[in-house]
LUMFISE-447919 format. One record per residue (C-alpha): residue in one letter; x negated, y negated, z. Coordinates in pm, 1 decimal, always signed. Layout:
! LUMFISE-447919
  rest         x         y         z
     A         X         Y         Z
...
! end
This chain:
! LUMFISE-447919
  rest         x         y         z
     M   -4797.9  -15987.1  +14803.0
     Y   -5160.6  -16075.0  +14728.4
     I   -5289.5  -15738.0  +14854.0
     A   -5028.7  -15553.7  +14647.6
     L   -5132.4  -15744.4  +14333.5
     V   -5501.2  -15673.9  +14396.8
     R   -5417.0  -15305.0  +14438.2
     H   -5216.0  -15313.5  +14115.1
     F   -5491.4  -15478.7  +13910.2
     F   -5755.8  -15252.6  +14063.1
     G   -5554.0  -14944.4  +13967.0
     R   -5529.7  -15071.0  +13610.5
     F   -5907.6  -15029.7  +13579.6
     F   -5852.5  -14653.3  +13588.8
     D   -5549.4  -14647.9  +13361.5
     N   -5674.7  -14681.5  +13005.5
     E   -5731.5  -14480.5  +12689.3
     F   -6065.0  -14346.1  +12815.0
     V   -5896.0  -14149.8  +13094.1
     A   -5722.4  -13844.1  +12955.3
     Q   -5346.6  -13877.1  +12947.1
     G   -5130.9  -13630.5  +13131.2
     T   -5401.1  -13546.9  +13385.6
     D   -5465.9  -13628.9  +13747.7
     M   -5625.3  -13971.4  +13710.6
     Y   -5775.8  -13974.7  +14057.9
     A   -5935.5  -13632.1  +14014.6
     T   -6092.8  -13746.9  +13689.1
     V   -6226.1  -14067.0  +13846.9
     V   -6364.4  -13883.3  +14151.9
     K   -6546.5  -13635.3  +13927.6
     L   -6694.1  -13920.4  +13726.5
     L   -6812.0  -14109.8  +14035.3
     A   -6962.1  -13792.8  +14183.2
     L   -7151.0  -13727.3  +13861.0
     L   -7287.8  -14083.9  +13850.3
     A   -7393.5  -14071.0  +14216.3
     T   -7576.9  -13739.9  +14176.2
     P   -7911.7  -13881.6  +14047.1
     G   -7937.9  -14106.1  +14352.0
     L   -7897.5  -13806.5  +14581.8
     L   -8115.8  -13553.8  +14401.5
     L   -8407.6  -13746.1  +14251.8
     P   -8552.3  -13877.1  +14581.7
     C   -8546.1  -13522.0  +14719.1
     L   -8716.6  -13386.4  +14408.3
     R   -8988.4  -13650.2  +14450.2
     Y   -9047.4  -13571.2  +14817.7
     T   -9374.1  -13382.5  +14761.1
     T   -9504.2  -13678.1  +14559.4
     Y   -9426.7  -13912.1  +14848.0
     L   -9605.3  -13681.7  +15090.8
     K   -9921.5  -13707.5  +14883.1
     L   -9913.9  -14085.9  +14922.6
     D  -10032.5  -14048.8  +15282.7
     A  -10384.9  -13993.7  +15149.0
     Y  -10389.8  -14337.8  +14981.3
     P  -10399.6  -14689.5  +15126.6
     P  -10070.9  -14882.4  +15136.4
     V  -10153.2  -15098.4  +14832.9
     E  -10202.6  -14793.6  +14611.3
     R   -9870.5  -14641.4  +14719.1
     L   -9667.9  -14929.3  +14583.0
     P   -9693.2  -14848.7  +14207.7
     V   -9532.5  -14507.3  +14263.3
     L   -9251.4  -14660.1  +14469.0
     W   -9206.9  -14942.4  +14217.7
     A   -9162.3  -14697.2  +13930.9
     D   -8889.8  -14508.1  +14118.1
     Q   -8716.8  -14827.5  +14228.3
     L   -8725.1  -14954.1  +13870.9
     F   -8556.3  -14634.3  +13754.7
     F   -8270.0  -14673.2  +14002.6
     L   -8228.4  -15038.9  +13907.6
     S   -8226.9  -14952.1  +13536.1
     F   -7971.6  -14679.9  +13602.1
     A   -7753.3  -14922.0  +13798.9
     I   -7756.7  -15173.7  +13513.8
     L   -7680.8  -14902.5  +13258.6
     V   -7388.9  -14758.0  +13455.7
     M   -7230.3  -15090.3  +13549.5
     G   -7276.1  -15223.0  +13196.9
     G   -7130.2  -14909.3  +13041.8
     V   -6831.6  -14903.0  +13277.8
     T   -6765.4  -15272.9  +13218.8
     V   -6768.8  -15216.8  +12843.4
     L   -6522.1  -14929.4  +12879.8
     E   -6305.1  -15152.7  +13101.6
     W   -6331.8  -15439.7  +12854.1
     D   -5955.8  -15463.4  +12797.2
     A   -5883.0  -15453.8  +13171.8
     L   -6103.7  -15750.9  +13263.5
     F   -5811.4  -15977.7  +13176.5
     P   -5443.3  -15901.3  +13236.7
     D   -5293.6  -15737.2  +12929.4
     R   -4953.3  -15769.9  +12766.5
     R   -4798.3  -15506.5  +12994.4
     D   -4913.7  -15694.7  +13305.3
     Y   -4766.6  -16020.3  +13181.1
     A   -4440.1  -15864.7  +13070.3
     S   -4385.0  -15703.6  +13411.6
     L   -4523.9  -15970.9  +13646.3
     I   -4446.4  -16310.0  +13494.0
     P   -4065.3  -16276.2  +13531.6
     L   -4119.2  -16220.7  +13906.6
     P   -4128.0  -16516.6  +14148.5
     I   -4506.6  -16511.0  +14170.1
     K   -4721.7  -16819.1  +14123.5
     S   -4970.2  -16815.8  +13837.6
     R   -5244.9  -16908.8  +14083.8
     T   -5166.1  -16600.7  +14290.8
     L   -5189.8  -16379.9  +13981.8
     F   -5520.4  -16537.7  +13890.5
     L   -5671.7  -16497.7  +14238.6
     A   -5544.3  -16138.9  +14260.1
     K   -5713.9  -16051.9  +13931.0
     V   -6038.5  -16213.4  +14046.8
     G   -6011.1  -16025.7  +14375.6
     A   -5964.8  -15697.2  +14189.5
     L   -6276.2  -15770.5  +13982.5
     V   -6480.5  -15837.8  +14298.3
     V   -6351.4  -15522.0  +14466.5
     F   -6429.6  -15321.3  +14153.3
     L   -6785.6  -15459.4  +14138.1
     I   -6866.1  -15404.1  +14505.7
     G   -6683.6  -15071.8  +14538.0
     F   -6833.4  -14920.3  +14225.0
     T   -7183.6  -15035.7  +14320.6
     V   -7157.8  -14893.2  +14673.7
     V   -7018.9  -14558.4  +14556.2
     V   -7260.1  -14505.6  +14265.7
     D   -7575.7  -14682.6  +14389.2
     G   -7525.7  -14640.2  +14763.6
     P   -7664.8  -14283.5  +14772.1
     S   -7992.5  -14386.4  +14608.5
     S   -8013.5  -14695.8  +14831.6
     V   -8002.2  -14469.8  +15136.4
     M   -8182.2  -14156.4  +15020.2
     F   -8476.0  -14324.9  +14851.2
     P   -8592.3  -14525.8  +15156.7
     L   -8532.8  -14229.3  +15388.2
     V   -8734.5  -13986.5  +15176.2
     S   -9010.3  -14222.1  +15056.9
     Y   -9077.5  -14412.5  +15380.8
     R   -9445.5  -14370.5  +15471.3
     G   -9480.3  -14645.6  +15728.8
     S   -9550.7  -15015.7  +15689.3
     T   -9683.5  -15113.5  +15348.5
     T   -9903.9  -15381.2  +15503.2
     S  -10075.6  -15198.7  +15787.8
     G  -10031.1  -14842.5  +15666.2
     E   -9956.7  -14726.3  +16019.6
     M   -9642.4  -14541.8  +16118.5
     P   -9462.4  -14760.5  +16378.7
     G   -9274.8  -14628.8  +16678.6
     M   -8942.1  -14454.4  +16638.2
     I   -8726.1  -14759.3  +16708.4
     A   -8942.5  -14987.7  +16493.0
     A   -8947.0  -14729.4  +16211.5
     L   -8568.6  -14696.0  +16226.5
     L   -8522.9  -15072.0  +16208.8
     D   -8773.7  -15088.7  +15922.3
     I   -8585.8  -14818.3  +15728.9
     L   -8253.1  -14995.8  +15785.5
     R   -8406.0  -15319.0  +15656.8
     I   -8534.8  -15142.1  +15345.2
     I   -8196.3  -14973.7  +15286.7
     S   -8008.0  -15303.2  +15311.0
     T   -8261.3  -15471.9  +15082.4
     Q   -8235.1  -15189.4  +14828.7
     L   -7855.3  -15206.6  +14830.4
     L   -7863.6  -15584.6  +14794.6
     A   -8097.8  -15559.9  +14494.2
     M   -7868.5  -15296.9  +14340.0
     L   -7565.5  -15517.2  +14397.2
     A   -7744.4  -15816.8  +14241.6
     A   -7840.9  -15611.9  +13933.3
     S   -7486.0  -15480.5  +13895.9
     A   -7341.2  -15829.2  +13948.2
     F   -7568.4  -15967.5  +13676.8
     V   -7456.4  -15725.6  +13406.9
     F   -7092.1  -15734.6  +13523.1
     T   -7063.5  -16112.9  +13523.8
     S   -7252.2  -16129.8  +13193.3
     M   -6989.2  -15906.7  +13032.3
     V   -6706.3  -16108.7  +13186.9
     A   -6869.1  -16429.4  +13061.2
     L   -6910.9  -16282.4  +12711.9
     E   -6546.4  -16180.5  +12692.0
     G   -6433.8  -16516.0  +12829.3
     V   -6635.8  -16705.4  +12567.2
     L   -6496.8  -16487.1  +12287.9
     L   -6141.8  -16546.3  +12409.9
     N   -6200.5  -16920.9  +12407.5
     V   -6350.4  -16946.1  +12059.9
     L   -6156.7  -16675.9  +11870.6
     S   -5793.4  -16613.1  +11795.4
     V   -5624.8  -16300.6  +11929.8
     K   -5653.0  -16128.8  +11592.0
     W   -6024.8  -16199.5  +11552.1
     F   -6092.5  -16130.3  +11920.2
     R   -5954.9  -15777.0  +11878.6
     K   -6169.6  -15720.9  +11572.9
     A   -6482.9  -15865.8  +11731.7
     S   -6433.3  -15681.3  +12061.9
     A   -6480.5  -15338.0  +11907.7
     Y   -6813.2  -15438.1  +11753.6
     V   -6930.7  -15622.8  +12065.7
     Q   -6855.2  -15316.6  +12279.3
     S   -7043.9  -15087.3  +12041.3
     V   -7347.5  -15317.0  +12020.6
     T   -7351.6  -15359.0  +12399.3
     I   -7349.8  -14983.4  +12463.1
     F   -7624.9  -14948.9  +12202.5
     A   -7834.6  -15220.6  +12372.1
     L   -7784.6  -15083.7  +12724.6
     L   -7897.1  -14735.3  +12627.6
     S   -8197.2  -14867.8  +12435.8
     L   -8292.8  -15081.9  +12738.1
     F   -8260.8  -14787.5  +12976.1
     F   -8476.0  -14555.7  +12768.4
     L   -8750.4  -14818.6  +12750.8
     F   -8793.5  -14773.0  +13128.2
     P   -9054.5  -14489.9  +13112.8
     D   -9290.3  -14703.8  +12907.2
     I   -9265.3  -14995.9  +13152.5
     G   -9219.4  -14810.5  +13480.5
     G   -9547.4  -14623.3  +13448.1
     R   -9751.6  -14937.5  +13376.5
     I   -9619.1  -15191.4  +13626.5
     P   -9959.0  -15276.0  +13787.6
     E  -10120.5  -15316.5  +13445.9
     L   -9836.4  -15527.6  +13308.1
     K   -9823.7  -15735.0  +13627.1
     K  -10195.4  -15804.5  +13610.0
     Q  -10162.2  -15914.7  +13245.7
     H   -9844.8  -16111.8  +13317.3
     A   -9709.7  -15925.2  +13015.0
     F   -9404.6  -16053.9  +12831.0
     E   -9241.8  -15709.6  +12819.2
     L   -9238.4  -15695.1  +13199.6
     M   -9108.5  -16049.8  +13239.6
     A   -8835.5  -15989.7  +12978.3
     F   -8718.4  -15658.0  +13127.6
     P   -8407.8  -15733.7  +13342.7
     P   -8449.9  -15440.9  +13587.7
     A   -8798.2  -15574.7  +13667.0
     W   -8640.9  -15903.6  +13781.3
     F   -8448.8  -15723.6  +14052.0
     L   -8752.7  -15517.6  +14146.8
     G   -8922.9  -15850.7  +14213.1
     L   -8617.2  -15962.4  +14412.4
     H   -8636.9  -15643.6  +14619.6
     E   -9004.9  -15696.1  +14697.3
     A   -8956.7  -16066.6  +14771.6
     L   -8681.3  -15985.9  +15022.3
     L   -8920.9  -15741.4  +15190.4
     G   -9177.3  -16020.7  +15233.6
     S   -9405.7  -15980.6  +14933.0
     R   -9616.5  -16284.7  +14841.7
     D   -9734.0  -16155.0  +14506.1
     P   -9690.5  -16448.0  +14260.0
     V   -9574.7  -16226.0  +13970.9
     L   -9315.8  -16051.5  +14186.1
     L   -9196.9  -16386.5  +14320.0
     E   -9159.5  -16511.5  +13962.8
     L   -8957.1  -16201.5  +13873.9
     A   -8740.4  -16262.2  +14181.8
     R   -8681.9  -16618.8  +14065.9
     Y   -8568.6  -16487.9  +13726.6
     A   -8325.3  -16255.2  +13905.6
     V   -8173.3  -16538.7  +14108.5
     I   -8141.0  -16759.9  +13801.2
     A   -7988.0  -16474.3  +13599.1
     V   -7726.6  -16387.4  +13862.1
     A   -7640.4  -16750.0  +13936.4
     G   -7624.2  -16845.8  +13568.9
     S   -7412.6  -16550.8  +13460.9
     T   -7177.8  -16601.4  +13756.8
     V   -7126.0  -16973.0  +13684.0
     I   -7068.1  -16912.7  +13312.0
     A   -6832.8  -16624.2  +13390.1
     A   -6633.0  -16835.4  +13638.8
     I   -6592.6  -17123.2  +13393.7
     A   -6520.4  -16906.9  +13088.6
     Y   -6285.1  -16680.4  +13282.8
     G   -6089.5  -16968.9  +13433.4
     V   -6045.4  -17146.9  +13101.7
     A   -5974.6  -16829.3  +12905.4
     Y   -5723.5  -16701.8  +13161.8
     R   -5478.2  -16986.2  +13099.8
     R   -5512.3  -16959.4  +12721.5
     H   -5497.5  -16580.5  +12736.1
     V   -5150.5  -16584.0  +12895.3
     R   -4997.2  -16772.4  +12606.4
     K   -5192.2  -16599.3  +12329.1
     T   -5120.2  -16252.0  +12464.4
     L   -4746.9  -16312.7  +12496.7
     E   -4726.7  -16463.1  +12148.3
     S   -4929.4  -16185.4  +11984.9
     I   -4784.8  -15870.2  +11833.6
     E   -4866.6  -15565.3  +12040.9
     G   -5076.9  -15308.7  +11860.3
     G   -5218.6  -15547.1  +11599.9
     D   -5121.6  -15570.7  +11234.9
     G   -5115.2  -15297.6  +10978.9
     T   -5264.4  -15486.3  +10686.3
     R   -5514.3  -15306.4  +10467.4
     T   -5868.9  -15437.1  +10488.7
     F   -6170.3  -15413.9  +10263.4
     L   -6303.2  -15133.3  +10483.4
     D   -5982.0  -14934.9  +10427.8
     E   -6014.2  -14976.7  +10052.3
     W   -6380.6  -14876.9  +10066.2
     M   -6307.0  -14561.7  +10263.9
     S   -6034.1  -14463.4  +10019.2
     A   -6266.7  -14525.9   +9724.3
     I   -6533.2  -14298.8   +9871.6
     A   -6278.2  -14025.0   +9939.6
     D   -6143.3  -14045.0   +9582.3
     R   -6489.0  -14014.5   +9428.3
     V   -6645.6  -13739.0   +9638.3
     S   -6348.5  -13503.5   +9683.6
     R   -6138.3  -13332.1   +9419.8
     H   -5883.8  -13145.7   +9630.2
     P   -5605.8  -13375.7   +9762.6
     V   -5608.9  -13227.1  +10115.5
     E   -5985.0  -13264.9  +10141.1
     R   -5964.8  -13615.6   +9999.6
     G   -5691.0  -13712.0  +10245.2
     T   -5881.5  -13568.0  +10541.1
     L   -6196.4  -13755.2  +10443.5
     A   -6010.3  -14085.4  +10413.4
     F   -5827.0  -14022.4  +10742.2
     I   -6154.6  -13959.9  +10927.0
     G   -6322.1  -14269.1  +10784.9
     K   -6031.9  -14500.6  +10861.8
     T   -5983.9  -14363.9  +11212.4
     V   -6348.4  -14422.2  +11304.9
     A   -6333.1  -14768.1  +11145.1
     R   -6020.0  -14870.1  +11338.0
     S   -6059.8  -14696.5  +11675.0
     A   -6274.6  -14886.6  +11924.7
     K   -6281.1  -14586.1  +12156.6
     H   -6437.2  -14356.4  +11897.3
     R   -6683.3  -14622.3  +11782.4
     I   -6802.8  -14679.2  +12140.0
     F   -6873.7  -14310.2  +12193.2
     L   -7048.5  -14292.6  +11856.3
     A   -7252.8  -14601.5  +11943.7
     A   -7357.5  -14432.0  +12269.1
     Y   -7496.7  -14133.4  +12079.9
     A   -7668.8  -14360.8  +11825.6
     G   -7810.5  -14573.7  +12107.4
     V   -7978.1  -14272.9  +12269.2
     G   -8124.5  -14175.0  +11932.7
     C   -8259.6  -14524.5  +11867.0
     A   -8410.3  -14535.2  +12216.1
     F   -8604.4  -14215.3  +12144.9
     V   -8713.6  -14362.3  +11812.4
     L   -8840.1  -14680.3  +11979.4
     Q   -9037.9  -14474.5  +12228.5
     A   -9190.7  -14271.3  +11946.3
     L   -9284.1  -14582.3  +11749.0
     V   -9442.6  -14746.5  +12054.7
     G   -9625.2  -14437.5  +12178.0
     S   -9772.8  -14306.5  +11851.9
     G   -9887.9  -14412.2  +11509.0
     M   -9630.0  -14549.8  +11270.8
     R   -9677.9  -14283.8  +11003.7
     Q   -9664.7  -13990.9  +11245.6
     A   -9355.5  -14122.8  +11423.9
     W   -9165.4  -14174.7  +11100.2
     L   -9178.2  -13800.6  +11030.5
     S   -8933.5  -13746.1  +11317.6
     V   -8741.0  -14076.4  +11305.1
     P   -8473.9  -13969.7  +11050.9
     L   -8437.4  -13627.7  +11213.0
     V   -8388.1  -13778.7  +11559.8
     L   -8137.1  -14035.7  +11436.5
     C   -7951.8  -13781.9  +11225.5
     F   -7925.1  -13538.1  +11516.1
     F   -7759.3  -13793.6  +11742.3
     V   -7536.7  -13943.5  +11472.0
     L   -7407.0  -13603.2  +11362.4
     S   -7372.6  -13482.2  +11721.6
     G   -7181.4  -13801.4  +11799.7
     L   -6948.7  -13745.8  +11505.6
     R   -6894.1  -13386.0  +11613.3
     Y   -6798.7  -13504.9  +11961.0
     V   -6565.0  -13787.3  +11855.5
     F   -6389.9  -13546.8  +11616.7
     T   -6260.9  -13365.4  +11927.7
     I   -6114.1  -13680.2  +12088.0
     P   -5754.3  -13742.0  +11975.9
     S   -5661.8  -14081.3  +11838.3
     E   -5280.9  -14091.5  +11860.9
     L   -5196.4  -13740.9  +11977.2
     P   -4813.4  -13764.5  +11948.5
     A   -4858.2  -13850.1  +11579.7
     N   -5017.1  -13512.5  +11498.9
     W   -4671.1  -13373.6  +11420.6
     I   -4722.5  -13480.7  +11059.1
     F   -5025.4  -13251.0  +11034.5
     R   -4841.0  -12967.2  +11205.2
     V   -4544.4  -12969.2  +10967.8
     T   -4757.4  -13011.5  +10655.4
     E   -5010.9  -12738.6  +10735.4
     S   -5043.1  -12507.6  +10435.1
     E   -5277.6  -12254.1  +10281.1
     A   -5509.2  -12544.6  +10198.7
     R   -5616.9  -12570.5  +10563.2
     R   -5971.6  -12471.8  +10464.0
     N   -5988.8  -12786.5  +10251.4
     A   -5907.9  -12992.4  +10560.7
     L   -6210.5  -12841.7  +10736.1
     D   -6418.8  -12907.8  +10423.7
     G   -6311.0  -13270.9  +10453.9
     A   -6463.8  -13285.5  +10802.2
     R   -6797.3  -13159.9  +10666.4
     R   -6790.1  -13409.1  +10381.9
     A   -6711.2  -13687.0  +10629.4
     M   -7025.5  -13602.5  +10825.3
     L   -7223.1  -13607.2  +10502.5
     W   -7088.3  -13930.7  +10354.1
     F   -7029.7  -14129.6  +10672.9
     G   -7328.5  -13999.9  +10869.5
     V   -7611.6  -13862.8  +10655.6
     V   -7584.2  -14080.8  +10344.5
     P   -7570.7  -14424.7  +10518.7
     L   -7855.5  -14324.2  +10749.9
     F   -8092.8  -14219.4  +10474.2
     V   -7998.3  -14515.2  +10257.1
     A   -8110.3  -14732.2  +10550.4
     V   -8439.8  -14550.8  +10619.8
     A   -8538.7  -14476.8  +10258.2
     P   -8705.0  -14818.8  +10199.4
     F   -8939.8  -14756.1  +10493.3
     Y   -9040.6  -14423.0  +10340.0
     F   -9150.3  -14591.8  +10018.7
     V   -9338.0  -14861.1  +10214.4
     L   -9533.2  -14609.2  +10421.5
     W   -9604.7  -14348.7  +10152.7
     T   -9636.3  -14310.6   +9780.1
     P   -9312.0  -14245.8   +9586.4
     G   -9386.6  -13874.5   +9549.7
     I   -9447.7  -13819.1   +9920.6
     A   -9149.8  -14038.6  +10011.9
     L   -8918.3  -13830.7   +9790.9
     Q   -9050.9  -13510.7   +9950.1
     H   -8974.4  -13647.0  +10299.0
     L   -8627.0  -13756.5  +10193.9
     A   -8547.7  -13421.1  +10034.0
     F   -8664.7  -13228.7  +10339.0
     S   -8472.1  -13449.2  +10584.5
     V   -8151.2  -13439.0  +10380.7
     V   -8163.0  -13058.2  +10347.0
     I   -8220.0  -13016.3  +10721.5
     S   -7933.2  -13257.0  +10795.4
     I   -7694.1  -13067.6  +10566.6
     L   -7780.4  -12742.8  +10744.5
     L   -7722.6  -12913.9  +11079.2
     I   -7373.0  -13011.6  +10964.2
     Q   -7299.5  -12646.7  +10888.1
     V   -7416.0  -12543.9  +11236.5
     L   -7220.4  -12815.2  +11419.2
     L   -6893.6  -12730.0  +11240.9
     L   -6939.3  -12353.3  +11235.7
     D   -6669.8  -12296.3  +11499.4
     F   -6459.7  -12608.2  +11434.8
     W   -6094.1  -12530.4  +11359.7
     K   -5935.1  -12874.6  +11391.0
     I   -5847.3  -13171.2  +11179.5
     P   -6053.0  -13442.8  +11352.2
     F   -5866.4  -13665.1  +11599.6
     T   -5546.7  -13453.2  +11592.8
     C   -5608.3  -13195.9  +11868.3
     S   -5568.9  -13243.3  +12241.7
     Y   -5885.7  -13252.7  +12448.2
     P   -5845.8  -13112.0  +12800.2
     P   -6067.6  -13298.0  +13050.1
     G   -6318.8  -13093.4  +13239.6
     K   -6331.3  -12819.5  +12977.1
     A   -6697.2  -12884.7  +12905.3
     N   -6954.7  -12831.6  +13178.4
     V   -7146.3  -13159.8  +13153.6
     T   -7463.8  -13027.3  +13316.1
     V   -7484.6  -12722.3  +13090.9
     L   -7378.4  -12925.2  +12787.7
     W   -7657.0  -13178.3  +12829.3
     A   -7911.3  -12899.6  +12886.7
     V   -7799.6  -12737.2  +12561.3
     Y   -7811.3  -13072.7  +12381.4
     W   -8163.3  -13139.8  +12510.5
     L   -8288.4  -12797.6  +12403.8
     A   -8124.2  -12831.6  +12062.6
     F   -8260.9  -13182.2  +12019.5
     T   -8620.7  -13093.5  +12101.4
     T   -8605.2  -12782.1  +11884.2
     Y   -8443.9  -12958.4  +11590.7
     A   -8614.6  -13296.1  +11574.6
     Y   -8974.9  -13235.8  +11672.0
     S   -9000.9  -12874.9  +11553.6
     M   -8867.7  -12975.5  +11214.9
     A   -9114.8  -13264.0  +11201.1
     A   -9395.4  -13016.8  +11276.7
     L   -9259.4  -12787.8  +11004.9
     E   -9263.5  -13073.1  +10755.8
     A   -9622.2  -13159.6  +10846.6
     W   -9717.8  -12792.2  +10801.6
     M   -9557.4  -12789.0  +10455.8
     A   -9714.3  -13112.8  +10335.6
     G   -9930.2  -13060.3  +10029.3
     H   -9857.7  -12685.8   +9998.1
     V   -9622.3  -12603.4   +9713.3
     S   -9589.5  -12239.6   +9818.5
     R   -9481.6  -12336.3  +10171.2
     E   -9227.5  -12584.0  +10037.9
     A   -9088.5  -12315.7   +9806.2
     M   -9053.4  -12077.4  +10101.1
     F   -8869.4  -12342.0  +10302.0
     Y   -8620.4  -12432.9  +10029.3
     F   -8557.5  -12066.3   +9956.3
     A   -8483.6  -12004.2  +10326.1
     A   -8256.2  -12310.4  +10332.4
     L   -8069.5  -12178.9  +10027.0
     V   -8023.4  -11840.5  +10195.5
     L   -7884.9  -12010.5  +10505.1
     W   -7649.2  -12218.7  +10291.7
     F   -7505.9  -11911.3  +10121.6
     G   -7487.1  -11741.5  +10461.6
     F   -7265.2  -12020.0  +10595.4
     A   -7051.5  -12007.4  +10280.8
     W   -7014.6  -11629.6  +10314.0
     Q   -6907.9  -11668.2  +10676.8
     R   -6640.1  -11920.7  +10577.4
     R   -6506.5  -11688.9  +10306.7
     R   -6496.1  -11406.4  +10561.0
     W   -6288.5  -11616.5  +10797.7
     D   -6059.4  -11719.3  +10511.1
     A   -6003.1  -11352.7  +10431.2
     V   -5914.9  -11277.9  +10795.1
     G   -5687.6  -11581.4  +10816.1
     F   -5677.5  -11864.5  +11067.2
     T   -5459.4  -12154.9  +11172.9
     L   -5561.0  -12507.1  +11261.0
     L   -5585.5  -12591.6  +11629.4
     F   -5371.1  -12874.4  +11762.7
     D   -5348.1  -12784.2  +12134.4
     D   -5683.0  -12710.7  +12295.0
     A   -5608.0  -12543.6  +12627.1
     P   -5866.4  -12546.3  +12907.3
     D   -6067.1  -12234.4  +12974.6
     P   -5860.6  -11973.5  +13163.1
     I   -5931.1  -11899.9  +13526.3
     V   -5936.8  -11526.4  +13449.0
     R   -6125.9  -11437.3  +13131.9
     T   -6030.0  -11134.5  +12924.0
     L   -6259.4  -10907.5  +12725.2
     G   -6108.3  -11007.8  +12389.9
     L   -5954.7  -10664.0  +12327.7
     S   -5630.9  -10793.2  +12177.0
     E   -5515.3  -10685.0  +11833.9
     L   -5592.2  -11025.5  +11685.4
     A   -5946.6  -11015.8  +11821.3
     W   -6004.1  -10672.7  +11665.8
     L   -5861.0  -10788.7  +11334.8
     R   -6096.4  -11085.3  +11329.6
     R   -6394.5  -10853.6  +11373.6
     M   -6288.9  -10627.3  +11083.9
     N   -6375.4  -10700.6  +10724.4
     P   -6092.7  -10717.4  +10464.2
     V   -6164.6  -10364.5  +10332.8
     E   -6128.1  -10208.0  +10678.4
     R   -5816.9  -10410.5  +10752.9
     S   -5650.2  -10312.7  +10425.0
     G   -5642.2   -9950.0  +10541.3
     L   -5429.4  -10034.7  +10844.9
     P   -5049.2   -9977.9  +10827.4
     Q   -4863.2  -10302.3  +10757.1
     K   -4608.8  -10436.6  +11006.6
     T   -4258.0  -10515.5  +10891.9
     G   -3971.8  -10702.4  +11040.2
     Q   -4156.9  -11013.4  +11167.1
! end
């Protein structure tokens, strides 16, 4: 019975709204795990030539290179485990469906509790071994250059035993880092369950998840600044090293290997305290919250309440004031309220914003304040708008899209215009309202207004590019898993990001103080704007329908020689000369 319950609760970790419905769940999970394990397999091999060059240096000088790579894998482990735990937030405790199906059975409450705890432990250990195991094995195998104390390569048996010791130590450090972030998230949810009602817990959870994803990504992207300066920071006993959680587990790794460095031993002590403290708090909070959670979950109304909030009224007020057409106004309000209410969409959006803020922090740390602020709004705007474009493709309540299907009319273009206005009013406007005060602190009012005007114009053009081939009402179209090639997609995103953010910042610096150059830029922007408008009118003349079922790419691709494809390529004048069909 206990094993069956553990298997049931463990399976529930992979049965949530983040796994596409109607698909092979196990195939999706296997693809995800393979993708997460790939860096641990590839990066050590790509660094092999660097490790070979270490033979020319004494053992003490090899360590900084190995420390930097170990710190990366530890940072990645914390990011992945933290992100997965946030996505599995609702599955950390049994939900209403579990209680409704299991409590009527002759099963003791203690058995249910221990089975849930067992599933959490299996999830932690299994996920860590699958995702971090490859790096724990490959990195010691590829980077091993002999003993770090003597610098001599031992015999074959001694070298094999030494490698096995390093592999086990690396895996243990990875497991400790993953356990720290996992138990911290469990403790946080347990505390929230104990101090908040069910209604306020649901509201707070969405924001806590978003902030946590934001913090994890920002922490991970701070790694390059710390990983490349470990000896310097260690010598200075710098606060940023001592306050960086992955560095604690780097110290634990080195202490387990026999290091007597006082700074590393102090970092190892922080790691032990962090893991022990988070585990104790999680055990207490989870045990207390579990008993209260049973009663509160059964007494709560599934799905939450449907009362209108201040945020709903605010979204409706914005839609009423910025849109004239009723379809456009309704689409704008629908987008705003969906993002405000859906935790899933907010988490994905927070992930994009977190990456953008991490790049901004790196820019602010690595360069002068004034120079970095030229690219700050462009970097943030790129990731916010890209995040909105992505979450628009993720359905909210797909079966409910029938209302949009049956009410589709000739005003479908206005629905697409609503998506563009949503990006403007919910993405661009709040962002520049937030950063505008910094502009006026750093520069004179005239220069600050020039920067704002340039950034806003570039952002509006970016919206046109992102939605150029978008034929959906946001959140209403199915999203087939695996349609996008993640590797190619991220390569395209990286190329677009570097071209957009930093090239545009260089363009702005080139324009500064030259009226003729600014006039050329705004004239080119105006031409592009009218070009996008002309393209939309051309598509309206051809005719189109909104997309509600997005099928995956076909196995066999055609050449697009169908009649509809030819009609789409013809302008209205050419098409008017064709004979008209009758009967259908």
